[in-house]
C-alpha positions in Angstrom: 5.9 -11.7 0.6 2.7 -11.6 2.5 1.6 -15.2 3.7 -1.4 -14.4 5.8 -3.7 -11.8 5.8 -5.7 -10.8 8.9 -8.9 -8.9 9.3 -9.8 -7.4 12.6 -13.1 -7.1 14.1 -15.8 -8.1 16.7 -17.2 -11.7 16.3 -21.1 -12.1 16.4 -24.1 -10.5 14.4 -24.4 -7.2 16.5 -21.1 -6.1 15.3 -20.9 -7.7 11.8 -21.8 -4.0 10.1 -20.1 -1.7 12.7 -16.7 0.4 11.9 -14.5 -1.6 14.1 -15.2 -4.7 11.9 -13.7 -3.0 8.7 -11.0 -5.4 8.7 -13.3 -8.4 8.6 -14.9 -6.8 5.5 -11.4 -6.9 3.9 -11.0 -10.2 4.5 -14.2 -11.2 3.6 -13.7 -9.2 0.0 -10.3 -10.8 -0.4 -12.1 -14.5 0.2 -14.7 -13.9 -2.6 -11.8 -12.6 -4.8 -9.7 -15.9 -4.4 -13.4 -18.0 -4.0 -12.7 -19.1 -0.5 -14.6 -20.0 2.5 -13.3 -19.4 6.1 -14.5 -22.0 8.7 -13.8 -21.6 12.4 -10.7 -23.4 13.6 -10.7 -23.5 17.3 -6.5 -24.4 17.3 -6.3 -20.5 15.9 -9.1 -19.0 17.6 -10.5 -17.8 14.2 -12.4 -18.1 11.2 -9.5 -19.4 8.7 -9.2 -20.2 5.3 -5.9 -21.6 3.4 -5.0 -21.5 -0.5 -2.2 -21.8 -2.9 -1.5 -19.2 -5.3 1.2 -19.6 -7.7 2.8 -22.5 -5.5 2.9 -20.0 -2.5 0.4 -21.0 0.7 -1.6 -18.3 1.6 -3.7 -17.8 4.6 -6.7 -15.7 5.6 -7.9 -15.4 9.2 -10.6 -13.4 11.1 -9.9 -13.9 14.8 -13.0 -14.7 16.8 -11.4 -13.6 20.1 -12.8 -10.3 20.0 -10.8 -7.1 19.1 -8.9 -6.9 22.4 -7.4 -10.5 22.1 -6.5 -10.7 18.5 -3.0 -11.1 19.0 -3.8 -14.5 20.7 -5.3 -16.0 17.3 -2.5 -13.9 15.0 0.7 -15.7 16.9 -1.0 -18.9 17.0 -1.3 -19.3 13.5 2.0 -17.6 12.6 4.2 -19.5 15.0 2.7 -22.9 14.2 3.5 -22.2 10.4 6.7 -20.4 10.8 5.5 -17.3 9.2 7.4 -14.1 10.1 6.0 -10.8 11.3 6.8 -8.9 8.4 4.7 -11.8 6.1 1.7 -10.7 7.7 -0.5 -7.9 6.6 -3.3 -7.0 9.3 -6.3 -5.2 7.7 -8.1 -2.8 10.3 -10.3 0.4 10.7 -8.2 3.7 11.2 -9.8 6.6 12.7 -7.3 9.2 11.5 -8.1 8.4 7.7 -11.5 9.8 6.5 -13.8 6.8 4.8 -12.9 5.7 1.2 -9.0 6.1 1.7 -6.8 3.5 3.0 -3.1 3.3 3.8 -0.2 0.6 3.4 2.1 0.9 6.7 4.9 -1.2 7.8 5.4 -1.3 11.8 5.1 2.1 13.8 2.6 3.4 16.1 -0.5 1.6 16.6 -2.3 4.7 17.8 -4.4 3.0 20.8 -6.1 0.4 18.7 -6.5 -2.4 20.8 -6.5 -5.1 18.2 -2.9 -4.0 17.0 -1.9 -3.4 20.6 -2.1 -7.3 21.7 -0.9 -8.4 18.2 2.2 -6.1 19.2 2.4 -8.1 22.3 1.7 -11.5 21.3 4.2 -11.5 18.6 6.8 -9.2 20.6 7.2 -6.7 17.8 5.1 -4.5 15.5 7.1 -5.2 12.2 4.2 -6.4 10.4 2.4 -4.8 7.8 -0.9 -2.8 8.3 -3.8 -1.7 5.8 -5.4 1.2 7.4 -9.1 1.6 6.2 -10.7 4.9 6.9 -13.4 4.9 9.0 -13.5 8.6 10.1 -13.1 10.2 13.6 -16.4 11.3 15.7 -14.2 14.6 16.6 -14.4 13.9 20.6 -12.0 11.5 21.8 -14.7 10.5 24.4 -17.1 9.3 21.6 -14.4 7.3 19.8 -15.7 4.0 21.2 -19.5 4.4 20.5 -18.2 5.5 16.9 -16.3 2.4 15.8 -19.1 0.1 17.2 -21.8 1.8 15.3 -22.7 1.5 11.8 -21.1 3.9 9.1 -23.8 5.9 7.4 -24.4 4.4 4.0 -22.2 7.0 2.2 -19.5 6.1 4.5 -20.1 2.4 4.0 -20.1 2.7 0.2 -17.0 4.7 0.4 -15.2 2.1 2.5 -16.2 -0.7 0.3 -15.0 1.0 -2.7 -11.7 1.5 -1.1 -11.3 -2.0 -0.4 -12.4 -3.2 -3.6 -9.1 -0.9 -4.8 -6.9 -2.2 -2.4 -7.4 -5.5 -3.4 -5.8 -4.7 -6.9 -2.6 -4.8 -5.0 -3.0 -8.5 -4.1 -0.5 -9.3 -6.8 2.2 -7.0 -5.3 1.4 -8.4 -1.8 2.0 -12.2 -3.1 5.2 -11.4 -4.7 6.7 -9.2 -2.1 6.4 -6.0 -4.0 5.5 -3.6 -1.3 6.5 -0.3 -2.6 4.5 -1.1 -5.8 1.6 -2.1 -3.6 1.9 1.0 -1.4 2.0 3.3 -4.7 -1.2 1.1 -5.8 -3.3 1.5 -2.8 -2.5 4.9 -1.9 -3.6 6.3 -5.4 -7.2 7.3 -5.4 -9.3 7.1 -8.2 -9.0 10.2 -10.5 -11.9 12.4 -10.8 -13.7 12.1 -14.0 -13.7 15.2 -16.6 -17.2 16.6 -16.7 -18.9 16.5 -20.3 -18.4 19.5 -22.1 -21.5 22.0 -22.6 -22.9 22.9 -25.8 -22.8 26.5 -26.7 -25.5 27.9 -28.4 -23.7 27.8 -31.9 -23.2 24.0 -31.1 -19.4 24.1 -30.2 -18.2 22.9 -27.0 -16.6 25.6 -24.7 -15.6 26.5 -21.1 -14.5 22.9 -20.7 -14.1 22.0 -17.0 -12.7 19.2 -15.2 -14.4 18.1 -11.8 -15.0 15.5 -9.5 -17.7 13.1 -10.1 -20.5 12.7 -7.6 
């Protein structure tokens, strides 16, 4: 079961709406869902909220160390409260996934993400859960840094927000430890809606076509 939800990003208003802060967006949405407010806790180097759901203590964390030192914050809280790596879920931006898609993954490569690299170094393992929020790729490796530190287009931001809302539906499974069910729910995109039938001159519907909604 997940006891600590972490969102990665950079502190400060200049970074607030940038792609690299998608993890913060996810934690903010989770906090709204749970009716929580995060507040700064210097002991854990981040914005923190604590609650109890069905008798289980639950932590939300947004490290305020800047992305490259995210592990300092995560490790401080996890070690103090004896939270195991496999009880941690880290939400973060993912270049290799298109906006509007999200994937849940346990362990594995951090694919050059500096925040994940530091968490791995501080925890001494990558055996934690990752919620990979797609922000897309600029197509050129040299443009990656500029890409993640800029705001997404309006369409992309809407798509990211929609996938955040969808992934939050898996919260009960995260809390119960049913990670296989959580994975299935997170990976299932909203199905396309059928277009309404077009009336023919004689008043009957024909040529029913299924298509994606705009």
